[in-house]
C-alpha positions as CSV (number, residue, x, y, z in Angstrom):
1,M,39.1,-13.1,-6.9
2,T,37.8,-9.9,-8.5
3,T,34.5,-8.4,-7.4
4,Q,33.8,-7.1,-10.8
5,I,30.8,-8.4,-12.7
6,K,32.0,-10.5,-15.6
7,A,28.8,-11.0,-17.7
8,V,25.2,-9.9,-18.0
9,I,22.7,-12.4,-19.3
10,F,19.6,-10.8,-20.8
11,D,16.1,-12.1,-21.5
12,W,14.7,-10.9,-24.8
13,A,11.0,-9.9,-25.1
14,G,10.0,-7.4,-22.5
15,T,13.6,-6.9,-21.3
16,V,15.7,-5.9,-24.3
17,L,13.0,-5.5,-27.0
18,D,9.3,-5.6,-27.5
19,H,8.2,-3.1,-24.9
20,G,5.3,-4.7,-23.0
21,S,6.0,-8.2,-24.4
22,R,3.2,-7.9,-26.9
23,A,4.2,-10.4,-29.6
24,P,3.8,-13.7,-27.6
25,M,0.6,-12.5,-25.9
26,G,-1.2,-12.0,-29.2
27,A,0.1,-15.2,-30.6
28,F,-1.2,-17.2,-27.7
29,V,-4.7,-15.6,-27.9
30,D,-4.8,-16.2,-31.6
31,A,-3.6,-19.8,-31.4
32,F,-6.2,-20.9,-28.8
33,G,-8.9,-18.9,-30.8
34,Q,-8.2,-21.0,-33.9
35,F,-9.3,-24.0,-31.9
36,G,-12.5,-22.3,-30.9
37,V,-11.4,-21.5,-27.3
38,T,-11.2,-17.9,-26.1
39,I,-8.5,-17.1,-23.6
40,S,-8.1,-13.8,-21.8
41,I,-5.0,-11.6,-22.0
42,A,-4.4,-12.4,-18.3
43,D,-4.5,-16.1,-19.2
44,A,-2.0,-15.6,-22.0
45,R,0.3,-13.5,-19.9
46,G,0.2,-15.7,-16.7
47,P,3.0,-18.2,-17.5
48,M,5.0,-15.8,-19.7
49,G,8.8,-16.4,-19.6
50,M,8.4,-20.2,-19.6
51,A,9.2,-22.4,-22.6
52,K,6.3,-22.2,-25.0
53,R,5.0,-25.8,-24.7
54,D,5.1,-25.4,-20.9
55,H,3.3,-22.1,-21.3
56,I,0.5,-23.7,-23.4
57,R,0.2,-26.5,-20.9
58,L,-0.3,-24.1,-18.0
59,V,-2.8,-21.9,-20.0
60,G,-4.8,-25.1,-20.8
61,S,-4.8,-26.0,-17.1
62,V,-6.7,-22.8,-16.2
63,P,-10.1,-24.2,-15.1
64,A,-12.2,-22.0,-17.4
65,V,-9.9,-22.7,-20.4
66,A,-9.9,-26.5,-19.7
67,A,-13.7,-26.4,-19.5
68,A,-14.0,-24.5,-22.7
69,W,-11.7,-26.9,-24.5
70,R,-13.7,-29.9,-23.2
71,A,-16.9,-28.3,-24.3
72,Q,-15.5,-27.5,-27.8
73,H,-13.6,-30.7,-28.5
74,G,-15.3,-33.3,-26.3
75,R,-12.1,-34.3,-24.6
76,D,-9.7,-33.1,-21.9
77,F,-6.9,-30.7,-22.6
78,D,-4.0,-33.1,-23.0
79,D,-0.6,-33.6,-24.7
80,A,-2.2,-33.9,-28.1
81,A,-3.9,-30.5,-27.5
82,I,-0.6,-29.0,-26.5
83,D,1.1,-30.3,-29.7
84,A,-1.8,-29.0,-31.9
85,I,-1.8,-25.5,-30.4
86,F,2.0,-25.3,-30.5
87,E,2.0,-26.1,-34.2
88,V,-0.3,-23.1,-34.7
89,F,1.3,-20.9,-32.1
90,E,4.9,-21.0,-33.3
91,P,4.4,-19.6,-36.8
92,L,2.1,-17.0,-35.4
93,N,4.8,-15.9,-33.0
94,V,7.4,-15.9,-35.8
95,A,5.1,-13.7,-37.9
96,A,4.5,-11.3,-34.9
97,V,8.0,-10.6,-33.8
98,E,8.9,-8.3,-36.7
99,A,6.3,-5.8,-35.6
100,H,7.5,-6.1,-32.0
101,S,11.3,-6.1,-32.5
102,A,12.3,-2.5,-31.6
103,L,14.9,-2.2,-28.8
104,I,13.5,-0.8,-25.6
105,P,14.7,2.8,-24.9
106,G,18.0,2.8,-23.0
107,V,19.1,-0.6,-24.1
108,R,21.8,0.6,-26.6
109,A,23.3,2.9,-23.9
110,A,23.4,0.1,-21.4
111,L,25.1,-2.2,-23.9
112,D,27.7,0.4,-24.7
113,W,28.3,0.9,-21.0
114,C,28.9,-2.8,-20.6
115,A,31.3,-2.9,-23.6
116,A,33.3,0.0,-22.1
117,R,33.7,-2.0,-18.9
118,G,34.5,-5.3,-20.6
119,I,31.3,-6.9,-19.3
120,R,30.3,-9.7,-21.7
121,I,26.8,-10.2,-23.0
122,G,24.8,-13.4,-23.2
123,S,21.1,-14.2,-23.4
124,T,18.5,-16.8,-22.7
125,T,14.9,-16.8,-23.9
126,G,11.6,-18.6,-23.6
127,Y,11.3,-18.3,-27.4
128,T,12.1,-21.3,-29.6
129,R,14.9,-21.4,-32.1
130,P,12.6,-20.9,-35.1
131,I,11.2,-17.8,-33.5
132,M,14.7,-16.5,-32.7
133,Q,15.9,-17.2,-36.3
134,R,13.5,-14.4,-37.3
135,L,14.0,-12.1,-34.3
136,A,17.8,-12.3,-33.7
137,P,18.8,-10.6,-37.0
138,L,16.3,-7.8,-36.4
139,A,17.9,-7.2,-33.0
140,A,21.5,-7.5,-34.4
141,A,20.7,-4.8,-36.9
142,Q,19.9,-2.5,-33.9
143,G,23.1,-3.4,-32.0
144,F,22.0,-6.3,-29.8
145,A,24.0,-9.4,-30.7
146,P,24.8,-11.4,-27.6
147,E,27.7,-13.9,-27.6
148,V,25.3,-16.7,-26.7
149,M,21.6,-17.2,-27.3
150,V,20.1,-20.2,-25.5
151,C,16.5,-20.9,-26.6
152,A,13.6,-22.8,-25.2
153,G,13.9,-26.4,-26.5
154,D,17.6,-26.3,-26.7
155,L,18.0,-28.2,-23.4
156,A,16.1,-30.8,-21.4
157,A,14.2,-28.3,-19.2
158,G,13.3,-24.7,-19.6
159,R,12.7,-21.9,-17.0
160,P,12.7,-21.8,-14.1
161,A,15.2,-24.6,-14.3
162,P,18.8,-23.2,-14.4
163,L,20.0,-25.2,-17.4
164,Q,19.8,-22.3,-19.9
165,M,21.8,-20.1,-17.6
166,W,24.4,-22.7,-17.0
167,H,24.7,-23.5,-20.7
168,A,25.2,-19.8,-21.5
169,M,27.9,-19.4,-18.8
170,A,29.6,-22.6,-19.9
171,A,29.6,-21.5,-23.6
172,M,31.0,-18.1,-22.6
173,G,33.6,-19.6,-20.2
174,I,32.2,-17.3,-17.4
175,W,32.4,-18.3,-13.7
176,P,31.6,-18.1,-10.8
177,A,27.9,-17.6,-11.0
178,S,28.1,-14.9,-8.4
179,R,29.8,-12.7,-11.0
180,V,26.9,-12.9,-13.4
181,V,23.8,-10.7,-13.5
182,K,20.6,-11.9,-15.1
183,L,17.9,-9.3,-16.2
184,D,14.4,-10.6,-16.8
185,D,10.8,-9.3,-16.8
186,T,9.1,-12.6,-15.7
187,P,9.1,-14.7,-12.5
188,P,10.2,-17.8,-14.4
189,G,13.2,-15.9,-15.7
190,I,14.0,-14.7,-12.2
191,G,13.7,-18.2,-11.0
192,E,16.1,-19.4,-13.7
193,A,18.7,-16.9,-12.4
194,R,18.3,-17.8,-8.8
195,A,18.5,-21.5,-9.4
196,A,21.7,-20.9,-11.3
197,G,23.3,-19.0,-8.4
198,C,23.4,-15.7,-10.3
199,W,22.2,-12.2,-9.3
200,A,18.6,-11.8,-10.4
201,V,17.4,-8.4,-11.5
202,G,13.7,-7.9,-12.3
203,V,12.5,-5.4,-14.9
204,A,9.2,-3.9,-13.9
205,L,7.8,-1.4,-16.4
206,T,8.9,-2.6,-19.9
207,G,7.8,-6.2,-19.6
208,N,5.0,-8.7,-19.4
209,I,3.6,-7.8,-16.0
210,A,3.0,-4.1,-16.9
211,G,2.2,-5.2,-20.5
212,L,2.2,-1.7,-22.0
213,D,4.1,-0.5,-25.0
214,A,6.3,2.6,-24.6
215,D,3.7,5.1,-25.7
216,E,1.0,3.6,-23.5
217,L,3.4,3.7,-20.5
218,A,4.3,7.3,-21.2
219,A,0.7,8.3,-21.4
220,L,0.0,7.1,-17.8
221,D,-0.2,9.6,-15.0
222,P,2.4,9.1,-12.3
223,S,0.0,7.4,-9.8
224,A,-1.1,4.8,-12.4
225,R,2.5,4.2,-13.3
226,D,3.4,3.7,-9.6
227,T,0.6,1.2,-9.3
228,L,2.0,-0.8,-12.2
229,R,5.5,-0.6,-10.8
230,R,4.4,-1.8,-7.3
231,A,2.5,-4.8,-8.8
232,A,5.4,-5.8,-11.0
233,T,8.0,-5.3,-8.3
234,D,6.0,-7.4,-5.8
235,S,5.7,-10.2,-8.3
236,L,9.4,-10.2,-9.2
237,L,10.5,-10.0,-5.6
238,R,8.3,-12.9,-4.7
239,A,10.0,-14.9,-7.4
240,G,13.4,-14.2,-5.8
241,A,14.7,-11.0,-7.5
242,H,17.6,-9.4,-5.6
243,L,16.7,-6.0,-7.2
244,V,13.9,-4.6,-9.4
245,V,14.3,-1.7,-11.7
246,D,12.1,0.1,-14.2
247,S,14.1,-1.0,-17.3
248,V,17.4,-2.1,-18.7
249,A,18.3,1.6,-18.8
250,D,19.0,1.3,-15.1
251,L,21.7,-1.4,-15.6
252,P,24.8,0.8,-14.8
253,A,23.4,1.6,-11.4
254,V,22.5,-2.0,-10.9
255,V,25.9,-3.3,-11.6
256,E,27.6,-0.7,-9.4
257,L,25.3,-1.6,-6.5
258,I,25.9,-5.3,-7.0
259,E,29.6,-4.8,-7.1
260,A,29.5,-2.9,-3.9
261,R,27.5,-5.8,-2.3
262,L,30.1,-8.3,-3.6
263,A,32.9,-6.1,-2.2
264,A,31.1,-6.2,1.2
265,G,31.2,-10.0,1.1
266,E,27.6,-10.7,0.0
267,R,26.8,-13.4,-2.5
268,P,23.6,-14.0,-4.4
269,G,22.8,-17.4,-3.0
270,L,21.0,-20.2,-4.7
271,L,17.3,-21.0,-4.7
272,E,16.1,-24.4,-6.0
273,A,13.7,-24.2,-8.9
274,P,10.3,-25.6,-8.0
């Protein structure tokens, strides 16, 4: 069996486009705010990468947020609260993606490199299908049009469950999982890859953990950038990443390194989702 990587499965926001994963963060803050509850940026970013209903559930379970909701509404944060916030959040996120749809620098070159090698491209996302109906055409116009796009809500369970990865691989007819690389900027996305038996590669500086757009990142001095890199790397490694790189621009080196590890007999292994 060949040791060549057959497919790369990309996350979307913070990995391929929306440097710093800004669109969902603002939508979460605004959605809770419309119900009279202020959440911090850290609260909004904490569960990033998960399906959005799950994300809202976890934000609402933060003690300070739960207490604020109870004080504002006279009841606990429950499924009805999740439904109400989601109904507000989704259109806010749909509206936000257009302003945060630019491909991250280096993505086009990485995609061209994959195409030249015959490596196929798929995707999974924590975004819902209505959000992606707005975002996917904007990405396609810039050259990112994966064969498969599996959204939150398409299947019975979202990240870190492996179902979206398995669905993408099945739809593409790609196997074994050890010949598939997943790139993601969040721990749930890394968990998704590991639970599916794929190679999991974390993206440290363009995603949710760093949280900066391209200009903000470029303006940092080297020591501040190293601090961000270390924090993001530690988080992604703890989630199970095999490798962590600065951005998708590093994909060619990643694939070559993984192929060398495959040739030496190494396999990615499988970690059960929590």
